[in-house]
N, C-alpha and C positions, 0 to 999 in steps of 0.2 A: 746373480742379482745386480751387481754393480755394472756388469757389461750391458745388461738390458737398459739400465738407466742411462748409461753413456750413449748407447745407440739411439734411444728415444730422444735424448736431448739434442743430438747432433744430426738427426735425420732431416733431410731437406724436404720441405713440403712441395706439393704439386704446383702451388702458386709461384714458388721460387724457381721451378724448373721450366716454366713455359718459355716458348720461343719469343724473342723480341718482336715488337710490332714492326710491320713493314713501313718503310719511310717512302712517302710520295711527295712529289713537288706540289706547290700550291695550285698550279694549273690543273693537274690531275685531280686534286681534291675538289676543286670547284666543279669540274666536270662530273665527278661522282655524286656530289651533292645535288646537282641539277638533275641527274638521272634518277636519283631517289625521290626527289620532289615531284618529278613527272609521274611517278607511280602512285602518288597519293590521290585518293578519291575525295575531292573536296565536296562539302555539302552545298546544296543549292540554296539560293536566297530564301526560298520558301521554307526549307528545313531549318535554316538559321532563325528565321522569324518565328516559326512555331515553337522551336525549342526555347527561344528567349521569352516568349509569352508564357510558356509553361513554367519556366523558372520564376518569373514574377508572380504568377498565380500561386505557386507553391510557397514562395516566400511570404506572401500576404496571408495565406491560410495558416502558416506556421506562426506568424506574428499574432494573429487573432487567437489561435489556440493558447499560446503562452500568456497572452493578456488575460484570457479567461481563467487560466490556472492561477495566475498571480492574483487576480481578483478573489478567487475562491479561497486561496491560502490566507490572503490579507483579512478577508471577512471572518474566516474561522479563527484566526489568531486574535482579532479584535473582540470577537464574542467570548473566546476563552479567557482573555485578559480582563474582560468586563465582569466576568463571574468572580474572579479572585482579586480584582483591583478596586 
């Protein structure tokens, strides 16, 4: 029993056993970054515009929804408090 506790406590995890990261010089790093950025599929201007408009529309609809919910709750509470107050 004590042996199992000792082994469990001193067991090295997989995270501690991993190999060290490769060291690259700054020029290689910049080249690798440029290569990865070149693989990115950037959205078109039209896609960005449509997505932006959709976000504004959804934000406006959400604001209207919560304003109506707030109005309903406020009216309900005023009516309830009017009965007892």
